MARVOPA-354533 format. One record per residue: residue in three letters; x, y, z of N, C-alpha, C in turn. Coordinates in steps of 0.1 Angstrom, whole numbers. Example, Ala and Ser with C-alpha at 12.3 -4.5 7.8 and 13.67 -1.06 7.14 Angstrom:
// residues 2
{res ALA	npx 132	npy -57	npz 78	capx 123	capy -45	capz 78	cpx 132	cpy -33	cpz 78}
{res SER	npx 128	npy -22	npz 71	capx 137	capy -11	capz 71	cpx 129	cpy 0	cpz 79}
//
This chain:
// residues 228
{res MET	npx 8	npy -12	npz 0	capx 0	capy 0	capz 0	cpx 9	cpy 13	cpz 0}
{res GLU	npx 22	npy 11	npz -2	capx 31	capy 23	capz -1	cpx 27	cpy 34	cpz -11}
{res ASN	npx 25	npy 30	npz -24	capx 21	capy 40	capz -34	cpx 8	cpy 47	cpz -31}
{res SER	npx -1	npy 39	npz -25	capx -14	capy 45	capz -21	cpx -13	cpy 55	cpz -10}
{res ARG	npx -4	npy 52	npz 0	capx -2	capy 61	capz 11	cpx 5	cpy 74	cpz 7}
{res LYS	npx 13	npy 73	npz -3	capx 20	capy 84	capz -8	cpx 12	cpy 92	cpz -19}
{res GLY	npx 1	npy 87	npz -22	capx -7	capy 94	capz -32	cpx -1	cpy 93	cpz -46}
{res LEU	npx 5	npy 82	npz -50	capx 12	capy 81	capz -63	cpx 2	cpy 74	cpz -73}
{res VAL	npx -8	npy 67	npz -68	capx -18	capy 61	capz -77	cpx -32	cpy 64	cpz -70}
{res PRO	npx -43	npy 64	npz -78	capx -56	capy 67	capz -72	cpx -60	cpy 56	cpz -61}
{res ILE	npx -59	npy 44	npz -65	capx -61	capy 33	capz -56	cpx -51	cpy 22	cpz -59}
{res GLN	npx -45	npy 16	npz -49	capx -35	capy 6	capz -51	cpx -40	cpy -6	cpz -59}
{res LYS	npx -32	npy -11	npz -69	capx -36	capy -22	capz -77	cpx -38	cpy -34	cpz -68}
{res GLY	npx -48	npy -42	npz -70	capx -51	capy -54	capz -62	cpx -61	cpy -51	cpz -51}
{res THR	npx -65	npy -38	npz -49	capx -75	capy -35	capz -40	cpx -89	cpy -41	cpz -44}
{res ILE	npx -96	npy -47	npz -34	capx -109	capy -53	capz -37	cpx -119	cpy -47	cpz -29}
{res LEU	npx -130	npy -42	npz -35	capx -141	capy -36	capz -28	cpx -154	cpy -44	cpz -31}
{res SER	npx -162	npy -46	npz -21	capx -174	capy -54	capz -23	cpx -185	cpy -50	cpz -13}
{res ARG	npx -197	npy -55	npz -15	capx -207	capy -52	capz -5	cpx -205	cpy -59	cpz 8}
{res SER	npx -196	npy -69	npz 8	capx -193	capy -76	capz 21	cpx -186	cpy -67	cpz 31}
{res GLN	npx -181	npy -56	npz 26	capx -173	capy -46	capz 34	cpx -182	cpy -35	cpz 39}
{res CYS	npx -195	npy -36	npz 36	capx -205	capy -26	capz 41	cpx -207	cpy -28	cpz 56}
{res PRO	npx -211	npy -18	npz 64	capx -213	capy -20	capz 78	cpx -222	cpy -32	cpz 82}
{res SER	npx -217	npy -39	npz 91	capx -224	capy -51	capz 96	cpx -230	cpy -50	cpz 109}
{res SER	npx -228	npy -39	npz 116	capx -234	capy -36	capz 129	cpx -239	cpy -22	cpz 130}
{res LYS	npx -248	npy -20	npz 140	capx -254	capy -7	capz 141	cpx -244	cpy 4	cpz 145}
{res VAL	npx -234	npy 0	npz 153	capx -223	capy 9	capz 157	cpx -215	cpy 14	cpz 145}
{res GLU	npx -212	npy 4	npz 137	capx -204	capy 8	capz 125	cpx -212	cpy 16	cpz 116}
{res GLN	npx -225	npy 13	npz 114	capx -234	capy 21	capz 106	cpx -235	cpy 35	cpz 110}
{res GLU	npx -236	npy 37	npz 123	capx -237	capy 51	capz 129	cpx -224	cpy 59	cpz 127}
{res ARG	npx -213	npy 52	npz 128	capx -200	capy 58	capz 126	cpx -198	cpy 63	cpz 112}
{res MET	npx -202	npy 54	npz 102	capx -201	capy 58	capz 88	cpx -211	cpy 68	cpz 84}
{res ASN	npx -222	npy 70	npz 92	capx -232	capy 80	capz 88	cpx -226	cpy 94	cpz 89}
{res GLY	npx -215	npy 95	npz 97	capx -208	capy 108	capz 99	cpx -198	cpy 111	cpz 89}
{res VAL	npx -196	npy 102	npz 80	capx -185	capy 103	capz 70	cpx -191	cpy 109	cpz 57}
{res PRO	npx -185	npy 120	npz 52	capx -190	capy 127	capz 40	cpx -187	cpy 119	cpz 27}
{res TYR	npx -192	npy 107	npz 27	capx -188	capy 98	capz 15	cpx -194	cpy 103	cpz 2}
{res ALA	npx -207	npy 106	npz 2	capx -213	capy 110	capz -11	cpx -208	cpy 124	cpz -15}
{res SER	npx -205	npy 132	npz -6	capx -199	capy 146	capz -9	cpx -185	cpy 144	cpz -16}
{res ALA	npx -177	npy 135	npz -10	capx -164	capy 133	capz -16	cpx -165	cpy 127	cpz -30}
{res ILE	npx -174	npy 117	npz -32	capx -176	capy 111	capz -45	cpx -180	cpy 122	cpz -55}
{res GLY	npx -189	npy 131	npz -51	capx -193	capy 142	capz -60	cpx -182	cpy 151	cpz -64}
{res SER	npx -173	npy 154	npz -54	capx -161	capy 163	capz -57	cpx -152	cpy 156	cpz -67}
{res ILE	npx -149	npy 143	npz -64	capx -140	capy 136	capz -73	cpx -146	cpy 135	cpz -87}
{res MET	npx -159	npy 133	npz -88	capx -166	capy 132	capz -101	cpx -165	cpy 145	cpz -109}
{res TYR	npx -166	npy 156	npz -102	capx -164	capy 169	capz -108	cpx -150	cpy 170	cpz -115}
{res ALA	npx -140	npy 166	npz -107	capx -126	capy 167	capz -112	cpx -124	cpy 158	cpz -124}
{res MET	npx -130	npy 146	npz -123	capx -129	capy 136	capz -133	cpx -135	cpy 140	cpz -146}
{res ILE	npx -147	npy 146	npz -145	capx -154	capy 150	capz -158	cpx -147	cpy 162	cpz -164}
{res CYS	npx -141	npy 171	npz -156	capx -135	capy 183	capz -162	cpx -121	cpy 180	cpz -167}
{res THR	npx -112	npy 176	npz -159	capx -98	capy 175	capz -163	cpx -90	cpy 163	cpz -158}
{res ARG	npx -96	npy 154	npz -151	capx -89	capy 143	capz -145	cpx -94	cpy 129	cpz -148}
{res PRO	npx -93	npy 125	npz -161	capx -98	capy 112	capz -165	cpx -90	cpy 100	cpz -159}
{res ASP	npx -79	npy 103	npz -153	capx -70	capy 93	capz -147	cpx -76	cpy 87	cpz -135}
{res VAL	npx -87	npy 92	npz -129	capx -93	capy 87	capz -117	cpx -106	cpy 80	cpz -120}
{res SER	npx -109	npy 78	npz -133	capx -122	capy 72	capz -137	cpx -125	cpy 58	cpz -131}
{res CYS	npx -115	npy 49	npz -132	capx -118	capy 36	capz -127	cpx -119	cpy 36	cpz -112}
{res ALA	npx -111	npy 43	npz -105	capx -112	capy 44	capz -90	cpx -125	cpy 50	cpz -86}
{res LEU	npx -130	npy 60	npz -93	capx -143	capy 66	capz -90	cpx -154	cpy 56	cpz -92}
{res SER	npx -153	npy 49	npz -103	capx -163	capy 39	capz -106	cpx -165	cpy 28	cpz -96}
{res MET	npx -153	npy 24	npz -90	capx -153	capy 14	capz -80	cpx -159	cpy 19	cpz -67}
{res THR	npx -156	npy 31	npz -63	capx -161	capy 36	capz -50	cpx -175	cpy 41	cpz -50}
{res SER	npx -179	npy 46	npz -62	capx -192	capy 53	capz -62	cpx -204	cpy 43	cpz -61}
{res ARG	npx -201	npy 30	npz -62	capx -211	capy 20	capz -61	cpx -217	cpy 18	cpz -47}
{res TYR	npx -209	npy 23	npz -37	capx -213	capy 20	capz -24	cpx -217	cpy 32	cpz -16}
{res GLN	npx -223	npy 42	npz -23	capx -227	capy 55	capz -17	cpx -239	cpy 52	cpz -7}
{res GLN	npx -247	npy 43	npz -10	capx -259	capy 40	capz -1	cpx -255	cpy 35	cpz 12}
{res ASN	npx -244	npy 27	npz 13	capx -241	capy 20	capz 25	cpx -226	cpy 17	cpz 26}
{res PRO	npx -217	npy 28	npz 26	capx -203	capy 26	capz 26	cpx -197	cpy 21	cpz 39}
{res GLY	npx -187	npy 13	npz 37	capx -180	capy 8	capz 49	cpx -166	cpy 14	cpz 50}
{res ASN	npx -159	npy 11	npz 60	capx -146	capy 18	capz 62	cpx -136	cpy 15	cpz 51}
{res SER	npx -136	npy 3	npz 45	capx -127	capy 0	capz 34	cpx -131	cpy 8	cpz 22}
{res HIS	npx -143	npy 11	npz 20	capx -147	capy 19	capz 9	cpx -142	cpy 34	cpz 11}
{res TRP	npx -144	npy 38	npz 23	capx -140	capy 52	capz 27	cpx -125	cpy 54	cpz 26}
{res MET	npx -117	npy 43	npz 30	capx -103	capy 44	capz 28	cpx -99	cpy 45	cpz 14}
{res ALA	npx -106	npy 38	npz 5	capx -103	capy 39	capz -10	cpx -106	cpy 53	cpz -15}
{res VAL	npx -117	npy 59	npz -10	capx -120	capy 73	capz -14	cpx -110	cpy 83	cpz -9}
{res LYS	npx -105	npy 81	npz 3	capx -95	capy 90	capz 8	cpx -82	cpy 88	cpz 0}
{res SER	npx -79	npy 76	npz -5	capx -68	capy 74	capz -13	cpx -68	cpy 82	cpz -26}
{res ILE	npx -80	npy 82	npz -32	capx -82	capy 90	capz -44	cpx -80	cpy 105	cpz -41}
{res LEU	npx -85	npy 110	npz -30	capx -84	capy 124	capz -27	cpx -69	cpy 127	cpz -24}
{res LYS	npx -62	npy 118	npz -18	capx -48	capy 120	capz -15	cpx -40	cpy 121	cpz -29}
{res TYR	npx -44	npy 112	npz -38	capx -37	capy 112	capz -51	cpx -40	cpy 126	cpz -58}
{res LEU	npx -52	npy 130	npz -58	capx -56	capy 143	capz -64	cpx -49	cpy 155	cpz -58}
{res ARG	npx -47	npy 154	npz -45	capx -40	capy 165	capz -38	cpx -25	cpy 164	cpz -42}
{res ASN	npx -20	npy 153	npz -43	capx -5	capy 151	capz -46	cpx -3	cpy 155	cpz -61}
{res THR	npx -13	npy 155	npz -69	capx -11	capy 158	capz -83	cpx -20	cpy 170	cpz -87}
{res LYS	npx -22	npy 179	npz -78	capx -31	capy 191	capz -80	cpx -26	cpy 200	cpz -91}
{res ASP	npx -13	npy 200	npz -94	capx -7	capy 209	capz -104	cpx -6	cpy 202	cpz -118}
{res MET	npx -14	npy 191	npz -119	capx -15	capy 184	capz -132	cpx -27	cpy 188	cpz -139}
{res PHE	npx -26	npy 191	npz -152	capx -37	capy 195	capz -160	cpx -38	cpy 189	cpz -174}
{res LEU	npx -49	npy 190	npz -180	capx -51	capy 183	capz -193	cpx -48	cpy 193	cpz -204}
{res ILE	npx -40	npy 189	npz -214	capx -36	capy 197	capz -225	cpx -40	cpy 192	cpz -238}
{res TYR	npx -42	npy 200	npz -248	capx -44	capy 197	capz -262	cpx -34	cpy 204	cpz -271}
{res GLY	npx -29	npy 196	npz -280	capx -19	capy 202	capz -289	cpx -8	cpy 192	cpz -292}
{res SER	npx -10	npy 184	npz -303	capx 0	capy 174	capz -307	cpx 9	cpy 179	cpz -319}
{res GLY	npx 8	npy 191	npz -322	capx 15	capy 196	capz -334	cpx 7	cpy 195	cpz -347}
{res GLU	npx -5	npy 190	npz -346	capx -13	capy 188	capz -358	cpx -22	cpy 201	cpz -360}
{res GLU	npx -22	npy 206	npz -372	capx -30	capy 218	capz -375	cpx -45	cpy 215	cpz -375}
{res GLU	npx -48	npy 203	npz -381	capx -62	capy 199	capz -381	cpx -66	cpy 190	cpz -369}
{res LEU	npx -79	npy 190	npz -366	capx -83	capy 182	capz -355	cpx -81	cpy 167	cpz -358}
{res VAL	npx -74	npy 160	npz -349	capx -71	capy 146	capz -351	cpx -77	cpy 138	cpz -339}
{res VAL	npx -86	npy 129	npz -342	capx -92	capy 121	capz -332	cpx -89	cpy 107	cpz -333}
{res LYS	npx -85	npy 100	npz -322	capx -83	capy 86	capz -321	cpx -90	cpy 80	cpz -309}
{res GLY	npx -96	npy 69	npz -310	capx -103	capy 62	capz -299	cpx -96	cpy 50	cpz -295}
{res TYR	npx -98	npy 47	npz -282	capx -92	capy 35	capz -276	cpx -103	cpy 28	cpz -267}
{res THR	npx -104	npy 15	npz -268	capx -114	capy 8	capz -260	cpx -108	cpy -4	cpz -253}
{res ASP	npx -114	npy -7	npz -241	capx -109	capy -18	capz -233	cpx -120	cpy -24	cpz -225}
{res ALA	npx -118	npy -36	npz -220	capx -128	capy -42	capz -211	cpx -121	cpy -52	cpz -202}
{res SER	npx -126	npy -54	npz -190	capx -121	capy -64	capz -181	cpx -132	cpy -73	cpz -178}
{res PHE	npx -129	npy -86	npz -176	capx -139	capy -96	capz -175	cpx -143	cpy -99	cpz -161}
{res GLN	npx -156	npy -97	npz -158	capx -162	capy -100	capz -145	cpx -154	cpy -96	cpz -133}
{res THR	npx -151	npy -83	npz -133	capx -142	capy -77	capz -122	cpx -151	cpy -73	cpz -110}
{res ASP	npx -164	npy -72	npz -112	capx -173	capy -68	capz -101	cpx -175	cpy -80	cpz -92}
{res ARG	npx -170	npy -79	npz -80	capx -171	capy -90	capz -70	cpx -185	cpy -93	cpz -66}
{res ASP	npx -194	npy -83	npz -67	capx -208	capy -85	capz -62	cpx -217	cpy -91	cpz -72}
{res ASP	npx -216	npy -87	npz -84	capx -225	capy -92	capz -95	cpx -218	cpy -99	cpz -107}
{res SER	npx -205	npy -101	npz -106	capx -197	capy -107	capz -116	cpx -199	cpy -100	cpz -130}
{res ARG	npx -201	npy -87	npz -129	capx -202	capy -79	capz -141	cpx -189	cpy -75	cpz -147}
{res SER	npx -188	npy -73	npz -160	capx -175	capy -69	capz -166	cpx -175	cpy -53	cpz -166}
{res GLN	npx -163	npy -48	npz -168	capx -161	capy -34	capz -168	cpx -156	cpy -30	cpz -182}
{res SER	npx -163	npy -20	npz -188	capx -158	capy -16	capz -201	cpx -154	cpy -1	cpz -200}
{res GLY	npx -146	npy 3	npz -209	capx -142	capy 17	capz -209	cpx -137	cpy 22	cpz -223}
{res TYR	npx -138	npy 34	npz -226	capx -133	capy 40	capz -238	cpx -129	cpy 54	cpz -236}
{res VAL	npx -120	npy 58	npz -245	capx -115	capy 72	capz -244	cpx -112	cpy 77	cpz -258}
{res PHE	npx -115	npy 89	npz -261	capx -112	capy 95	capz -274	cpx -101	cpy 106	cpz -271}
{res ILE	npx -91	npy 106	npz -279	capx -80	capy 116	capz -278	cpx -81	cpy 125	cpz -290}
{res MET	npx -81	npy 138	npz -287	capx -81	capy 149	capz -297	cpx -69	cpy 157	cpz -296}
{res ASN	npx -60	npy 156	npz -306	capx -48	capy 164	capz -306	cpx -40	cpy 163	cpz -293}
{res GLY	npx -39	npy 151	npz -288	capx -31	capy 148	capz -277	cpx -37	cpy 148	cpz -263}
{res GLY	npx -50	npy 152	npz -263	capx -57	capy 153	capz -250	cpx -70	cpy 145	cpz -250}
{res ALA	npx -73	npy 140	npz -238	capx -85	capy 131	capz -237	cpx -98	cpy 139	cpz -236}
{res PHE	npx -108	npy 134	npz -243	capx -121	capy 139	capz -242	cpx -131	cpy 128	cpz -246}
{res ILE	npx -143	npy 129	npz -242	capx -154	capy 120	capz -245	cpx -163	cpy 126	cpz -255}
{res ALA	npx -166	npy 119	npz -266	capx -174	capy 125	capz -276	cpx -183	cpy 114	cpz -283}
{res ASP	npx -194	npy 119	npz -288	capx -203	capy 110	capz -296	cpx -197	cpy 109	cpz -310}
{res LEU	npx -200	npy 98	npz -316	capx -195	capy 95	capz -330	cpx -200	cpy 106	cpz -340}
{res GLY	npx -210	npy 113	npz -336	capx -216	capy 124	capz -345	cpx -206	cpy 134	cpz -349}
{res VAL	npx -195	npy 136	npz -341	capx -185	capy 146	capz -344	cpx -176	cpy 142	cpz -355}
{res VAL	npx -176	npy 129	npz -359	capx -166	capy 124	capz -369	cpx -167	cpy 131	cpz -382}
{res ALA	npx -179	npy 135	npz -386	capx -181	capy 141	capz -399	cpx -174	cpy 154	cpz -401}
{res THR	npx -171	npy 161	npz -389	capx -164	capy 174	capz -390	cpx -149	cpy 173	cpz -387}
{res ILE	npx -145	npy 160	npz -385	capx -130	capy 159	capz -382	cpx -125	cpy 150	cpz -394}
{res GLN	npx -116	npy 140	npz -391	capx -110	capy 133	capz -402	cpx -118	cpy 120	cpz -404}
{res ASP	npx -117	npy 114	npz -416	capx -124	capy 103	capz -420	cpx -115	cpy 93	cpz -426}
{res PRO	npx -113	npy 80	npz -421	capx -121	capy 74	capz -410	cpx -115	cpy 77	cpz -397}
{res LEU	npx -124	npy 75	npz -387	capx -119	capy 76	capz -373	cpx -112	cpy 64	cpz -369}
{res GLU	npx -100	npy 65	npz -363	capx -93	capy 53	capz -359	cpx -97	cpy 50	cpz -344}
{res ILE	npx -100	npy 37	npz -342	capx -103	capy 32	capz -329	cpx -94	cpy 20	cpz -326}
{res PHE	npx -86	npy 21	npz -315	capx -76	capy 10	capz -312	cpx -82	cpy 1	cpz -302}
{res CYS	npx -80	npy -12	npz -303	capx -85	capy -22	capz -294	cpx -74	cpy -33	cpz -293}
{res ASP	npx -73	npy -39	npz -280	capx -62	capy -49	capz -278	cpx -68	cpy -63	cpz -278}
{res ASN	npx -80	npy -65	npz -282	capx -87	capy -78	capz -282	cpx -88	cpy -83	cpz -297}
{res GLU	npx -79	npy -92	npz -301	capx -79	capy -97	capz -314	cpx -93	cpy -104	cpz -318}
{res GLY	npx -99	npy -110	npz -309	capx -112	capy -117	capz -312	cpx -123	cpy -107	cpz -315}
{res ALA	npx -123	npy -96	npz -308	capx -133	capy -85	capz -310	cpx -130	cpy -79	cpz -324}
{res ILE	npx -117	npy -76	npz -327	capx -114	capy -70	capz -340	cpx -118	cpy -79	cpz -351}
{res ALA	npx -115	npy -92	npz -350	capx -119	capy -102	capz -360	cpx -134	cpy -102	cpz -362}
{res GLN	npx -142	npy -102	npz -351	capx -156	capy -102	capz -352	cpx -162	cpy -89	cpz -359}
{res ILE	npx -155	npy -78	npz -356	capx -160	capy -66	capz -363	cpx -157	cpy -66	cpz -378}
{res LYS	npx -146	npy -71	npz -382	capx -142	capy -71	capz -396	cpx -148	cpy -82	cpz -404}
{res GLU	npx -154	npy -92	npz -397	capx -160	capy -104	capz -404	cpx -174	cpy -100	cpz -407}
{res PRO	npx -178	npy -99	npz -420	capx -192	capy -95	capz -424	cpx -202	cpy -106	cpz -422}
{res ARG	npx -198	npy -119	npz -421	capx -207	capy -130	capz -420	cpx -211	cpy -133	cpz -406}
{res ALA	npx -223	npy -139	npz -404	capx -227	capy -143	capz -391	cpx -223	cpy -158	cpz -389}
{res HIS	npx -219	npy -162	npz -378	capx -215	capy -176	capz -375	cpx -224	cpy -182	cpz -364}
{res GLN	npx -224	npy -195	npz -363	capx -232	capy -202	capz -354	cpx -230	cpy -197	cpz -340}
{res LYS	npx -217	npy -194	npz -336	capx -214	capy -190	capz -323	cpx -217	cpy -175	cpz -320}
{res THR	npx -220	npy -168	npz -330	capx -223	capy -154	capz -328	cpx -237	cpy -150	cpz -331}
{res ARG	npx -245	npy -160	npz -334	capx -259	capy -157	capz -338	cpx -267	cpy -150	cpz -326}
{res HIS	npx -262	npy -152	npz -314	capx -269	capy -147	capz -302	cpx -267	cpy -132	cpz -301}
{res ILE	npx -257	npy -126	npz -308	capx -255	capy -112	capz -307	cpx -265	cpy -104	cpz -315}
{res GLU	npx -272	npy -95	npz -308	capx -283	capy -88	capz -314	cpx -277	cpy -78	cpz -324}
{res ARG	npx -286	npy -75	npz -334	capx -282	capy -67	capz -345	cpx -278	cpy -53	cpz -340}
{res ARG	npx -284	npy -48	npz -330	capx -281	capy -34	capz -325	cpx -266	cpy -33	cpz -320}
{res PHE	npx -260	npy -45	npz -317	capx -246	capy -44	capz -312	cpx -236	cpy -45	cpz -324}
{res ASN	npx -241	npy -46	npz -336	capx -233	capy -46	capz -348	cpx -231	cpy -33	cpz -355}
{res TYR	npx -235	npy -22	npz -348	capx -234	capy -9	capz -353	cpx -220	cpy -6	cpz -358}
{res ILE	npx -210	npy -9	npz -350	capx -196	capy -5	capz -354	cpx -192	cpy -13	cpz -366}
{res ARG	npx -197	npy -25	npz -368	capx -194	capy -33	capz -380	cpx -199	cpy -25	cpz -392}
{res ASP	npx -211	npy -20	npz -391	capx -217	capy -13	capz -402	cpx -209	cpy 0	cpz -405}
{res GLU	npx -204	npy 7	npz -395	capx -196	capy 19	capz -397	cpx -182	cpy 15	cpz -403}
{res VAL	npx -177	npy 4	npz -400	capx -164	capy -1	capz -406	cpx -166	cpy -3	cpz -421}
{res GLU	npx -177	npy -10	npz -424	capx -180	capy -13	capz -438	cpx -182	cpy 0	cpz -446}
{res LYS	npx -188	npy 11	npz -440	capx -190	capy 23	capz -446	cpx -177	cpy 31	cpz -448}
{res GLY	npx -166	npy 27	npz -441	capx -154	capy 34	capz -441	cpx -153	cpy 46	cpz -432}
{res LYS	npx -162	npy 47	npz -423	capx -162	capy 58	capz -413	cpx -154	cpy 55	cpz -401}
{res ILE	npx -151	npy 42	npz -398	capx -143	capy 38	capz -387	cpx -133	cpy 28	cpz -391}
{res CYS	npx -121	npy 29	npz -386	capx -110	capy 20	capz -389	cpx -106	cpy 14	cpz -376}
{res ILE	npx -107	npy 1	npz -374	capx -103	capy -6	capz -362	cpx -89	cpy -11	cpz -363}
{res ARG	npx -80	npy -8	npz -354	capx -66	capy -12	capz -354	cpx -62	cpy -19	cpz -341}
{res LYS	npx -53	npy -28	npz -342	capx -48	capy -36	capz -331	cpx -38	cpy -27	cpz -323}
{res VAL	npx -39	npy -27	npz -310	capx -29	capy -20	capz -302	cpx -25	cpy -30	cpz -291}
{res HIS	npx -12	npy -30	npz -288	capx -7	capy -39	capz -277	cpx -13	cpy -34	cpz -264}
{res THR	npx -16	npy -43	npz -255	capx -23	capy -40	capz -242	cpx -15	cpy -30	cpz -234}
{res ASP	npx -2	npy -30	npz -235	capx 6	capy -20	capz -228	cpx 5	cpy -6	cpz -234}
{res GLN	npx 0	npy -5	npz -246	capx -1	capy 8	capz -253	cpx -16	cpy 13	cpz -254}
{res ASN	npx -25	npy 5	npz -248	capx -39	capy 8	capz -248	cpx -42	cpy 17	cpz -237}
{res ILE	npx -44	npy 30	npz -240	capx -46	capy 40	capz -230	cpx -60	cpy 40	cpz -224}
{res ALA	npx -69	npy 31	npz -228	capx -82	capy 29	capz -222	cpx -81	cpy 20	cpz -210}
{res ASP	npx -69	npy 15	npz -208	capx -66	capy 5	capz -196	cpx -70	cpy 11	cpz -183}
{res PRO	npx -66	npy 24	npz -180	capx -70	capy 29	capz -167	cpx -85	cpy 32	cpz -165}
{res PHE	npx -93	npy 30	npz -175	capx -107	capy 31	capz -173	cpx -114	cpy 18	cpz -169}
{res THR	npx -107	npy 7	npz -170	capx -113	capy -6	capz -166	cpx -106	cpy -13	cpz -155}
{res LYS	npx -94	npy -9	npz -151	capx -87	capy -16	capz -140	cpx -77	cpy -7	cpz -133}
{res LEU	npx -74	npy -12	npz -121	capx -64	capy -5	capz -113	cpx -50	cpy -9	cpz -119}
{res LEU	npx -41	npy 1	npz -120	capx -28	capy -2	capz -125	cpx -17	cpy 1	cpz -115}
{res GLU	npx -5	npy -6	npz -117	capx 6	capy -3	capz -109	cpx 12	cpy 11	cpz -113}
{res ARG	npx 20	npy 17	npz -105	capx 24	capy 30	capz -106	cpx 30	cpy 34	cpz -120}
{res THR	npx 40	npy 25	npz -125	capx 47	capy 29	capz -137	cpx 37	cpy 29	cpz -149}
{res LYS	npx 29	npy 19	npz -150	capx 19	capy 19	capz -161	cpx 9	cpy 30	cpz -160}
{res HIS	npx 5	npy 33	npz -148	capx -5	capy 43	capz -145	cpx 1	cpy 57	cpz -150}
{res GLU	npx 13	npy 60	npz -146	capx 19	capy 72	capz -150	cpx 21	cpy 73	cpz -165}
{res SER	npx 24	npy 62	npz -172	capx 26	capy 62	capz -186	cpx 13	cpy 65	cpz -193}
{res HIS	npx 2	npy 58	npz -189	capx -11	capy 61	capz -195	cpx -16	cpy 75	cpz -192}
{res THR	npx -13	npy 80	npz -180	capx -17	capy 93	capz -176	cpx -11	cpy 104	cpz -186}
{res CYS	npx 1	npy 101	npz -189	capx 8	capy 110	capz -198	cpx 2	cpy 109	cpz -212}
{res SER	npx -1	npy 97	npz -216	capx -7	capy 95	capz -230	cpx -21	cpy 101	cpz -231}
{res LEU	npx -28	npy 102	npz -219	capx -41	capy 109	capz -219	cpx -41	cpy 124	cpz -221}
{res GLY	npx -28	npy 129	npz -221	capx -27	capy 144	capz -222	cpx -25	cpy 151	cpz -209}
{res LEU	npx -23	npy 144	npz -198	capx -21	capy 151	capz -185	cpx -7	cpy 154	cpz -183}
{res ARG	npx -4	npy 167	npz -179	capx 10	capy 171	capz -177	cpx 10	cpy 179	cpz -164}
{res TYR	npx 22	npy 179	npz -158	capx 25	capy 188	capz -146	cpx 28	cpy 202	cpz -151}
{res SER	npx 24	npy 212	npz -143	capx 27	capy 226	capz -147	cpx 42	cpy 228	cpz -148}
{res SER	npx 50	npy 220	npz -140	capx 65	capy 222	capz -140	cpx 71	cpy 218	cpz -153}
{res ASP	npx 63	npy 209	npz -161	capx 68	capy 205	capz -174	cpx 68	cpy 217	cpz -184}
{res TRP	npx 61	npy 228	npz -181	capx 59	capy 239	capz -190	cpx 65	cpy 252	cpz -185}
{res SER	npx 72	npy 251	npz -174	capx 79	capy 263	capz -168	cpx 92	cpy 265	cpz -174}
//
């Protein structure tokens, strides 16, 4: 937990949060009632939406327990706040040297990482001229064509590029094949990216410090000291 205590990562890799950590006694419940859990989550969400996409996964994990948070959940929230305090002079920049707007998308998913419901976590990020932003595909017509989307799952890429339906994929509803249609139209180009270079990684899982810092930089986050 050394990196977590020092505020070097939002939440330490390997941290597990679940409903089993919610208060199990009246005494614990009353003690947690005095904790500004929901307020802290709201503050973190404001920072995440505006300029700090690097805390997205940690926020997603902790915001699930606002109705009945336990001490373990609160410790995780304080870890995020400590990280934000430690990196308060970090900001999001745009400007990759390109004169025209250049957009690239990255997608990632982790399988059944939710300990309570066995649900999977998905995440995506769009980078515009070196900085992270979230956008609807409707902006593509005003930028470059086709829009590049990077994915580290070879099976998913093969499924998108394969126009035919197979016995094993017949259960997939037509509405989930939208991206395949866009690829066929030439509006989207799916490319393979190595998992270590997939900057959507911090949106689906907790990372160790080195990889977290690398992806944070790739998202367009910089320290003010880098520009002094």
